[in-house]
Structure formats: C-alpha cells, structure tokens
N, C-alpha and C positions, 0 to 999 in steps of 0.2 A: 867177399864178403859183404857183409853191412855197410852202410857206411850213413849212418844215422848221425843226426843235428845233437840228437838229446845226448845228457846227461849220459854217463857208463859206469855204474859203481863196480869197482872191481871186485874180482871175486872173494878176496882176503878182507873185503871190508863187508860181508855178506854173512848173515847170524847161520848158524849151521844147518838150519833146515832151507834156505835156499841157498847157500853152498852145496847142497847134495843135488838141488835141484840146478845148479848151473853145470856142476858136475855132471849128470845124465843128460843135459843137454850138448852141452860142449860136444860129449862123447859120441852121441849118434850123428850130429849135424856140422860139429865147429864152428859152431856161430854163436856163443852165448847170449845177443844183444839183448832178443827180449825179456833174458829175466834183471838183466845189468839196467836198462834204462827202467823198468818197472820196480827197481829196487827202492827207488825213489818216493814211490808209492808202497811201500809196505802191503798195506791192507788191500789194495787192486793185486798186488800179486798173490797173497793169500787168497784171495775171491778165487782169481784164476785158475793155481793153481793146485789148491785146498779143494774150494768149494764147490766149483767148478767140474774139475779134471778129478778129483779125488772121489765127492762124494756121485757126481752124477756121469760123466764119461765114462768110470771106471767101477761104478754103484749102479744103484736106476732100477729100472725098471726091466730095461732092453737088453739081451746077452751083450756082450763088450763087441762081440765080433762083427754086429751091424754096424754099432755105431762107428768099429774103425771103417767098416767098409766104406761107407757114407761121408769120414772124413779123408779116406785115401783119394774116395769118388772127387770130392771138392779140391784137395789141393792140387791133384793132376790136371785138373780141367784150369782151377785157379793160374796154376803155375808158380806157384811156392817152392822153389826148390829146396830150401832151409826143411819147410813142410814135409816134401816129399821124402826128404831123407830120416826122417824118423815115423812117420807114417807107412812107410812101405815094411822094417821090422815090427814096429805095432801092427799091422795085419797080417804078417807071416807067424808071429805070435800067436795071435789070435784065432789062428785057423782060417784064413784066406792064405790058398792056394797060387803060387807064383804062376800059375797057369791064371787065374782069376785075373789078379792084378797084370796081366801083360792085355789079356781082353777086356780089361774095364770098361774102355770106350764104347766098346760093341755090347755091351749087357744082354741087351736085349735077346743077341745069339750065343749069346758067349757060355760058360762053361758055369752058370749060377742056379740055383734053384728059385722056386718063385718065392719065397720070401725074401731073398738077395735079391731079385730082380726087381722086387715093390720097393725093398730100400732105395738101391741105384735109381729108379726113376722118382722119386722122391728127393732123392740128393739132386738129379738133376734139375728138378721144378725149383730146387733149393738155390743152386749156383750165382754167384752175383753175376754171371755175364748174363743171365734169363730175365729179363724187365719184365716178360710175360708168365711168368711160374703162377700156377694157381692150382690150388687141391680142386680135381673137379671132381663126379661121383666116380669116375673110373679109376683115375688111381686111389680115392679114398676105398672102393670095394676091391681092389687089388690089395692096400696097404691091411684093411680091417684082416681080410681072410687067413693073416698073421700076428697080427698084433691087435688089443683093445686101443679104444681110445686113449686112453693116458697115455700106452705105449708111445701111440703116434706122436701125444704130444710132447714128448720125451726125445722121439727123437729128429721130429723139427726142431725144438729148443736146440739140441749139442747141433744142429747145421747153422742154427742162426747163429748161436756164438761164437760157433767156429769160422764161419763166414764174415761174421763184424770184426771177429779179434784179427781174421786172415787182411782184411779192406786196410786197416787201423796200423797192421805190420806193414801194409805195405806201404801207408801214408809217412809212416813216421820212420821206415827206410829199414825193418831193425831184422829184415831177412835175406837173402837171396834168392832170386826169381832165375825162374829156367827163361830161354832165349823167347817160349813163343809165350809169357807171359803178357798178357793184355792189359798188368797193368803195372807194365815195366816204363822207368823213365830212364834219362837221360843218366841220372843219380847214380844210374844202377853198376 
C-alpha cells in the first residue's frame, strides 16, 4: 500500500469525473493514491488523465498496442507494482498476448514482430535506469521502418511522460513497488 505524506482527497469529495477515474484505478490496482493526491490540483489530474491519457495515449497517431507495450516494458523494468497491475490488463486488452508479456524482458528473441521489437528497443533506451540511452542511427532505422517521425516523437513523448510520472509517483510514494524496484525505499 502507498504510504504517501501527501494529503489524500477521499473519493466522496471528488467530482463525478474523477470519482470514475478513482473507481477504475481502484478496481485495477487497489491503490487510488495517485488520484487522491493529485485531486488537490485538479488541473494537473485533468492534464494527466484527460489530455495525456485520453487524447495522446488512447488516441494520437500511434496504434494503442504499441504504446501499451512500451508502457508495460517501462513499468516492469522500473518495478512499479501499482502500474503493473493496470498495465498487464491494458496490454492484453490492446492485443498483446500473455506469451509476449512473459517474454518481454527478452524481446529481441521473443514472440514479437519487427515493429514491436523496434518499440521495445526504444522503450529500453527510455528507461529511467538507462542513463546512456540515445537514439542512434540503428535504432532510428529500426523504428523508421514501421513509424514516421511524428509517430516516433509520439512514442518518445508517451514514454517520457510515463517515465516522469513513474519517478514522481515513486518520489511521492503514491504507488506500490515490486521487490526488485531500484527506486524502493525503506518507506515502501
């Protein structure tokens, strides 16, 4: 369970829209701390849930399955248990198979097509634990075979926002962490 020092706004004090977001997050993860803490700044919660997730993640130029795959890779790599609880079902719903999920850490030889491997290679470059990540010509060529530059920018932006929000969630202690999480602290 998240043990944040942030004030948590109870569900019954949320407006109807954010109460529905709370319900969804709670049903998936059992931990709605993110919504409860960010409800003190409704414009930020609106940005994350509606502008980012609603318009870019679940909309945008890139097919959702690729964004789900990248998000899952990041959350599994970073060790966010709360994230994993929602990202596994989201990936399955977007068409990612359980076999792919089980083999995501070995994506180079796993059951992924070339576009999925390109996205996962990009995600590997974008992880918080990879300070040397860079878009070199090889990665760009691999991505460019399946995505145009605008789509590559969208994929990168999605991963940057998700990675940044993960880091913030770890810092504010709004999520549960996996035992292997490199961002785990004594307060977990």
